[in-house]
DSSP file (Angstrom, degrees, kcal/mol; ACC not computed):
  #  RESIDUE AA STRUCTURE BP1 BP2  ACC     N-H-->O    O-->H-N    N-H-->O    O-->H-N    TCO  KAPPA ALPHA  PHI   PSI    X-CA   Y-CA   Z-CA
    1    1 A M              0   0    0      0, 0.0     2,-0.2     0, 0.0     0, 0.0   0.000 360.0 360.0 360.0 133.4   -5.8   -3.0   11.7
    2    2 A T     >  -     0   0    0      1,-0.1     4,-2.1     0, 0.0     5,-0.1  -0.499 360.0-101.7-102.4 173.2   -2.5   -1.3   12.7
    3    3 A K  H  > S+     0   0    0      1,-0.2     4,-2.5     2,-0.2     5,-0.2   0.878 124.3  54.7 -61.8 -36.5    1.1   -2.4   12.2
    4    4 A A  H  > S+     0   0    0      2,-0.2     4,-2.5     1,-0.2    -1,-0.2   0.881 106.3  51.4 -64.1 -38.0    1.1   -3.5   15.9
    5    5 A D  H  > S+     0   0    0      2,-0.2     4,-2.4     1,-0.2    -1,-0.2   0.901 109.7  49.6 -64.1 -41.0   -1.9   -5.7   15.2
    6    6 A I  H  X S+     0   0    0     -4,-2.1     4,-2.6     2,-0.2     5,-0.2   0.928 110.9  49.6 -64.1 -44.9   -0.1   -7.3   12.3
    7    7 A V  H  X S+     0   0    0     -4,-2.5     4,-2.6     1,-0.2    -2,-0.2   0.926 112.0  48.5 -59.7 -45.7    3.0   -7.9   14.4
    8    8 A N  H  X S+     0   0    0     -4,-2.5     4,-2.3     1,-0.2    -1,-0.2   0.922 112.1  48.3 -61.0 -44.8    0.9   -9.5   17.2
    9    9 A Q  H  X S+     0   0    0     -4,-2.4     4,-1.9     2,-0.2    -1,-0.2   0.916 114.6  44.7 -64.9 -43.2   -0.9  -11.7   14.7
   10   10 A I  H  X S+     0   0    0     -4,-2.6     4,-2.4     2,-0.2     6,-0.3   0.907 111.9  53.1 -67.3 -40.9    2.2  -12.9   13.0
   11   11 A A  H  X S+     0   0    0     -4,-2.6     4,-2.1    -5,-0.2     5,-0.3   0.906 111.0  46.3 -61.6 -42.3    4.0  -13.4   16.3
   12   12 A E  H  < S+     0   0    0     -4,-2.3    -1,-0.2    -5,-0.2    -2,-0.2   0.885 115.0  47.3 -66.3 -38.4    1.2  -15.6   17.6
   13   13 A A  H  < S+     0   0    0     -4,-1.9    -2,-0.2    -5,-0.2    -1,-0.2   0.837 122.8  31.8 -73.7 -32.5    1.0  -17.6   14.4
   14   14 A T  H  < S-     0   0    0     -4,-2.4    -2,-0.2    -5,-0.1    -3,-0.2   0.678  97.7-125.0-101.7 -18.7    4.8  -18.2   14.0
   15   15 A G     <  +     0   0    0     -4,-2.1    -3,-0.1     1,-0.3    -4,-0.1   0.492  64.6 136.1  84.3   2.8    5.9  -18.4   17.6
   16   16 A L        -     0   0    0     -6,-0.3    -1,-0.3    -5,-0.3    -2,-0.1  -0.376  63.1 -97.0 -74.7 161.0    8.5  -15.7   17.0
   17   17 A T     >  -     0   0    0      1,-0.1     4,-2.5    -3,-0.1     5,-0.2  -0.398  28.7-116.9 -73.0 159.5    9.0  -12.9   19.5
   18   18 A K  H  > S+     0   0    0      1,-0.2     4,-2.7     2,-0.2     5,-0.2   0.856 115.9  55.6 -65.3 -33.3    7.2   -9.6   18.9
   19   19 A T  H  > S+     0   0    0      2,-0.2     4,-1.8     1,-0.2    -1,-0.2   0.927 110.3  43.2 -64.3 -44.9   10.6   -7.9   18.7
   20   20 A D  H  > S+     0   0    0      2,-0.2     4,-1.9     1,-0.2    -2,-0.2   0.903 115.7  49.4 -67.0 -40.9   11.8  -10.3   15.9
   21   21 A T  H  X S+     0   0    0     -4,-2.5     4,-2.7     1,-0.2    -2,-0.2   0.908 108.9  52.3 -64.6 -41.8    8.4  -10.1   14.1
   22   22 A A  H  X S+     0   0    0     -4,-2.7     4,-2.8     1,-0.2    -1,-0.2   0.893 108.5  51.3 -61.0 -40.4    8.4   -6.3   14.3
   23   23 A A  H  X S+     0   0    0     -4,-1.8     4,-2.2     2,-0.2    -1,-0.2   0.885 111.0  48.0 -63.7 -39.0   11.9   -6.2   12.8
   24   24 A V  H  X S+     0   0    0     -4,-1.9     4,-2.4     2,-0.2    -2,-0.2   0.927 113.4  46.8 -66.9 -45.3   10.8   -8.5    9.9
   25   25 A V  H  X S+     0   0    0     -4,-2.7     4,-2.4     2,-0.2     5,-0.2   0.928 113.7  48.5 -63.3 -45.1    7.7   -6.4    9.2
   26   26 A E  H  X S+     0   0    0     -4,-2.8     4,-2.5     1,-0.2    -1,-0.2   0.909 112.0  49.7 -60.3 -42.8    9.7   -3.2    9.4
   27   27 A G  H  X S+     0   0    0     -4,-2.2     4,-2.1    -5,-0.2    -1,-0.2   0.888 110.6  49.6 -64.7 -39.1   12.3   -4.7    7.0
   28   28 A M  H  X S+     0   0    0     -4,-2.4     4,-2.2     2,-0.2    -2,-0.2   0.925 112.8  46.2 -66.0 -44.7    9.6   -5.8    4.5
   29   29 A L  H  X S+     0   0    0     -4,-2.4     4,-2.5     1,-0.2    -2,-0.2   0.891 111.8  51.6 -66.1 -39.1    8.0   -2.4    4.5
   30   30 A A  H  X S+     0   0    0     -4,-2.5     4,-2.6    -5,-0.2    -1,-0.2   0.890 109.4  50.9 -63.6 -39.3   11.4   -0.7    4.1
   31   31 A S  H  X S+     0   0    0     -4,-2.1     4,-2.4     2,-0.2    -2,-0.2   0.909 110.5  48.6 -64.1 -42.5   12.1   -3.0    1.1
   32   32 A V  H  X S+     0   0    0     -4,-2.2     4,-2.3     2,-0.2    -2,-0.2   0.936 113.3  47.0 -62.6 -46.5    8.8   -2.1   -0.5
   33   33 A I  H  X S+     0   0    0     -4,-2.5     4,-2.3     1,-0.2    -2,-0.2   0.916 112.5  49.4 -62.6 -44.1    9.3    1.6    0.0
   34   34 A S  H  X S+     0   0    0     -4,-2.6     4,-1.5     1,-0.2    -1,-0.2   0.913 111.4  49.1 -62.0 -43.9   12.9    1.5   -1.4
   35   35 A A  H  <>S+     0   0    0     -4,-2.4     5,-2.7     1,-0.2     4,-0.3   0.904 111.8  48.4 -63.8 -41.3   11.8   -0.5   -4.4
   36   36 A L  H ><5S+     0   0    0     -4,-2.3     3,-1.3     1,-0.2    -1,-0.2   0.884 107.5  55.6 -66.8 -37.4    9.0    2.0   -5.2
   37   37 A Q  H 3<5S+     0   0    0     -4,-2.3    -1,-0.2     1,-0.3    -2,-0.2   0.848 108.3  49.3 -62.1 -33.7   11.4    4.9   -4.8
   38   38 A Q  T 3<5S-     0   0    0     -4,-1.5    -1,-0.3    -5,-0.2    -2,-0.2   0.479 121.6-109.3 -84.8  -1.7   13.6    3.3   -7.4
   39   39 A G  T < 5 +     0   0    0     -3,-1.3    -3,-0.2    -4,-0.3    13,-0.1   0.588  69.0 145.3  87.3  10.3   10.6    2.8   -9.7
   40   40 A D      < -     0   0    0     -5,-2.7     2,-0.4    -6,-0.2    -1,-0.3  -0.438  47.2-126.3 -80.3 155.4   10.5   -1.0   -9.4
   41   41 A H        -     0   0    0     10,-0.1     2,-0.5    -2,-0.1    10,-0.2  -0.806  17.7-150.8 -95.1 142.4    7.3   -3.0   -9.4
   42   42 A I  E     -A   50   0A   0      8,-2.7     8,-2.7    -2,-0.4     2,-0.5  -0.968  12.1-171.9-117.6 119.1    6.7   -5.4   -6.5
   43   43 A E  E     -A   49   0A   0     -2,-0.5     2,-0.7     6,-0.2     6,-0.2  -0.949   8.1-174.5-115.4 120.8    4.6   -8.5   -7.3
   44   44 A I  E >>  -A   48   0A   0      4,-3.0     3,-2.4    -2,-0.5     4,-2.2  -0.936  31.5-126.7-112.0 106.0    3.5  -10.7   -4.4
   45   45 A R  T 34 S+     0   0    0     -2,-0.7    -2,-0.0     1,-0.3     4,-0.0  -0.226  92.1  14.6 -57.4 134.3    1.8  -13.7   -6.0
   46   46 A G  T 34 S+     0   0    0      1,-0.1    -1,-0.3    35,-0.0    36,-0.0   0.362 129.1  55.6  83.4  -6.2   -1.6  -14.4   -4.6
   47   47 A F  T <4 S-     0   0    0     -3,-2.4    35,-2.1     1,-0.2     2,-0.3   0.696 102.0 -98.8-121.2 -59.3   -1.7  -10.9   -3.0
   48   48 A G  E  <  -AB  44  81A   0     -4,-2.2    -4,-3.0    33,-0.3     2,-0.4  -0.979  28.8 -75.2 160.8-171.4   -1.1   -8.1   -5.6
   49   49 A T  E     -AB  43  80A   0     31,-2.5    31,-2.8    -2,-0.3     2,-0.4  -0.974  24.3-158.7-126.6 133.3    1.2   -5.7   -7.2
   50   50 A F  E     +AB  42  79A   0     -8,-2.7    -8,-2.7    -2,-0.4     2,-0.3  -0.902  27.8 151.5-104.3 138.5    2.6   -2.4   -5.9
   51   51 A K  E     - B   0  78A   0     27,-2.1    27,-3.1    -2,-0.4     2,-0.5  -0.974  41.5-114.8-156.9 169.0    3.9    0.1   -8.5
   52   52 A V  E     - B   0  77A   0     -2,-0.3     2,-0.3    25,-0.2    -2,-0.0  -0.938  30.6-176.9-110.9 129.7    4.4    3.8   -9.0
   53   53 A V  E     - B   0  76A   0     23,-2.5    23,-3.0    -2,-0.5     2,-0.6  -0.891  28.6-114.9-121.7 157.1    2.5    5.6  -11.7
   54   54 A R  E     - B   0  75A   0     -2,-0.3     2,-0.4    21,-0.2    19,-0.1  -0.817  24.3-140.4 -94.6 121.5    2.6    9.2  -12.8
   55   55 A R  E     - B   0  74A   0     19,-3.4    19,-1.3    -2,-0.6     3,-0.1  -0.665  27.1-116.2 -78.8 131.4   -0.5   11.2  -12.2
   56   56 A A        -     0   0    0     -2,-0.4    -1,-0.1    17,-0.2     2,-0.0  -0.258  31.7 -98.2 -67.5 151.6   -1.2   13.6  -15.2
   57   57 A P        +     0   0    0      0, 0.0     2,-0.3     0, 0.0    -1,-0.1  -0.370  52.1 170.3 -65.9 153.1   -1.2   17.3  -14.7
   58   58 A R  E     -C   71   0B   0     13,-2.3    13,-3.6    -3,-0.1     2,-0.4  -0.954  34.1-103.4-154.9 169.7   -4.6   18.9  -14.2
   59   59 A T  E     +C   70   0B   0     -2,-0.3    11,-0.2    11,-0.2     2,-0.2  -0.831  37.5 178.7-101.7 144.1   -6.4   22.0  -13.2
   60   60 A G  E     -C   69   0B   0      9,-3.4     9,-2.1    -2,-0.4     2,-0.4  -0.660  22.0-121.4-128.9-174.2   -8.0   22.5   -9.8
   61   61 A R  E     -C   68   0B   0      7,-0.2     7,-0.2    -2,-0.2     6,-0.1  -0.998  18.8-123.6-139.0 132.3   -9.8   25.1   -8.0
   62   62 A N     >  -     0   0    0      5,-3.0     4,-3.1    -2,-0.4     5,-0.2  -0.649  22.4-150.0 -71.6 117.7   -9.0   26.8   -4.7
   63   63 A P  T  4 S+     0   0    0      0, 0.0    -1,-0.2     0, 0.0     0, 0.0   0.770  91.8  50.3 -65.7 -24.3  -12.1   26.1   -2.6
   64   64 A K  T  4 S+     0   0    0      1,-0.1    -2,-0.0     3,-0.1     0, 0.0   0.911 128.5  16.4 -79.9 -44.2  -11.7   29.3   -0.6
   65   65 A T  T  4 S-     0   0    0      2,-0.1     3,-0.1     0, 0.0    -1,-0.1   0.659  91.3-127.6-104.7 -19.3  -11.2   31.8   -3.5
   66   66 A G     <  +     0   0    0     -4,-3.1     2,-0.1     1,-0.3    -2,-0.0   0.468  55.4 153.2  82.1   1.1  -12.5   29.9   -6.5
   67   67 A E        -     0   0    0     -5,-0.2    -5,-3.0    -6,-0.1     2,-0.4  -0.407  47.4-120.5 -67.9 137.5   -9.2   30.6   -8.3
   68   68 A V  E     -C   61   0B   0     -7,-0.2     2,-0.3    -2,-0.1    -7,-0.2  -0.639  35.1-173.7 -77.7 131.2   -8.1   28.1  -10.9
   69   69 A I  E     -C   60   0B   0     -9,-2.1    -9,-3.4    -2,-0.4     2,-0.5  -0.940  23.9-123.1-127.7 151.3   -4.8   26.6  -10.2
   70   70 A K  E     -C   59   0B   0     -2,-0.3   -11,-0.2   -11,-0.2    -9,-0.0  -0.817  19.8-156.3 -93.4 127.2   -2.5   24.2  -12.2
   71   71 A I  E     -C   58   0B   0    -13,-3.6   -13,-2.3    -2,-0.5     3,-0.1  -0.916  18.5-135.9-103.5 118.8   -1.6   21.0  -10.4
   72   72 A P        -     0   0    0      0, 0.0     2,-0.1     0, 0.0   -17,-0.1  -0.194  26.4 -92.1 -70.9 164.9    1.6   19.5  -11.8
   73   73 A S        +     0   0    0    -16,-0.1   -17,-0.2   -19,-0.1   -19,-0.0  -0.416  51.3 175.0 -70.6 154.5    2.1   15.8  -12.6
   74   74 A R  E     -B   55   0A   0    -19,-1.3   -19,-3.4    -2,-0.1     2,-0.3  -0.988  33.8-100.9-158.1 154.7    3.5   13.7   -9.8
   75   75 A P  E     -B   54   0A   0      0, 0.0   -21,-0.2     0, 0.0   -23,-0.0  -0.610  38.1-176.6 -80.6 140.2    4.3   10.1   -9.0
   76   76 A V  E     -B   53   0A   0    -23,-3.0   -23,-2.5    -2,-0.3     2,-0.2  -0.997  25.4-119.9-135.7 141.1    1.9    8.2   -6.8
   77   77 A P  E     -B   52   0A   0      0, 0.0     2,-0.3     0, 0.0   -25,-0.2  -0.575  33.1-173.3 -78.3 142.9    2.0    4.6   -5.4
   78   78 A V  E     -B   51   0A   0    -27,-3.1   -27,-2.1    -2,-0.2     2,-0.4  -0.952  14.8-149.4-133.4 155.6   -0.8    2.3   -6.4
   79   79 A F  E     -B   50   0A   0     -2,-0.3   -29,-0.2   -29,-0.2   -31,-0.0  -0.994   5.1-167.0-126.3 130.0   -1.8   -1.2   -5.4
   80   80 A N  E     -B   49   0A   0    -31,-2.8   -31,-2.5    -2,-0.4   -33,-0.1  -0.965  21.4-136.8-115.0 115.0   -3.5   -3.7   -7.8
   81   81 A P  E     -B   48   0A   0      0, 0.0   -33,-0.3     0, 0.0   -34,-0.1  -0.346  21.4-113.3 -69.2 150.3   -5.0   -6.7   -5.9
   82   82 A S     >  -     0   0    0    -35,-2.1     4,-2.5   -38,-0.1     5,-0.2  -0.290  26.6-108.1 -74.9 166.6   -4.5  -10.2   -7.4
   83   83 A K  H  > S+     0   0    0      1,-0.2     4,-2.7     2,-0.2     5,-0.2   0.890 121.0  54.5 -62.1 -39.2   -7.4  -12.2   -8.7
   84   84 A E  H  > S+     0   0    0      2,-0.2     4,-2.0     1,-0.2    -1,-0.2   0.916 109.9  46.1 -62.6 -43.7   -7.1  -14.6   -5.7
   85   85 A L  H  > S+     0   0    0      2,-0.2     4,-1.9     1,-0.2    -2,-0.2   0.931 113.1  49.2 -64.7 -45.7   -7.3  -11.6   -3.3
   86   86 A R  H  X S+     0   0    0     -4,-2.5     4,-2.1     1,-0.2    -2,-0.2   0.915 113.2  46.8 -60.9 -42.3  -10.3  -10.1   -5.1
   87   87 A S  H  X S+     0   0    0     -4,-2.7     4,-0.9     1,-0.2    -1,-0.2   0.852 110.3  52.3 -71.8 -31.7  -12.2  -13.4   -5.1
   88   88 A S  H  < S+     0   0    0     -4,-2.0    -1,-0.2    -5,-0.2    -2,-0.2   0.837 114.3  43.6 -71.0 -30.4  -11.4  -14.2   -1.5
   89   89 A I  H >< S+     0   0    0     -4,-1.9     3,-1.4     1,-0.2     5,-0.2   0.826 102.8  65.2 -80.4 -32.7  -12.8  -10.8   -0.5
   90   90 A S  H 3< S+     0   0    0     -4,-2.1    -1,-0.2     1,-0.3    -2,-0.2   0.773 103.4  48.8 -63.4 -25.5  -15.9  -10.9   -2.8
   91   91 A G  T 3< S+     0   0    0     -4,-0.9    -1,-0.3    -5,-0.1    -2,-0.2   0.548  98.1  87.7 -89.4  -7.5  -17.2  -13.8   -0.7
   92   92 A S  S <  S-     0   0    0     -3,-1.4     2,-0.9    -4,-0.2    -3,-0.0  -0.417  82.5-117.3 -89.9 167.2  -16.7  -12.2    2.6
   93   93 A T        +     0   0    0     -2,-0.1     2,-0.4     2,-0.0    -3,-0.1  -0.770  39.9 177.8-105.0  85.4  -19.1   -9.9    4.5
   94   94 A V        -     0   0    0     -2,-0.9     2,-0.4    -5,-0.2    -5,-0.0  -0.760  11.2-158.9 -91.8 131.2  -17.2   -6.6    4.7
   95   95 A T              0   0    0     -2,-0.4    -2,-0.0     1,-0.1     0, 0.0  -0.880 360.0 360.0-109.5 144.0  -19.0   -3.7    6.3
   96   96 A T              0   0    0     -2,-0.4    -1,-0.1     0, 0.0    -2,-0.0   0.391 360.0 360.0-116.4 360.0  -18.0   -0.1    5.7
């Protein structure tokens, strides 16, 4: 599902125009990104939590040369689904 698909689905469900819906979706995503950049947690009840965690430094290997390289620690965004979301998906037939 793409962002355009989400906009279309919300516009049909709410009766808003696609332009207005796209602005709302863009604003929501911009708010999430801004909050994560500031280190805030975002909790959407019944859906899940977005947060930034620091990935520990580690050693890796260059696949071409086999040389060992050090990979520094870095912040990465993560999403933890709520219990409600997990339980609603566990009963569905998702194919991969």
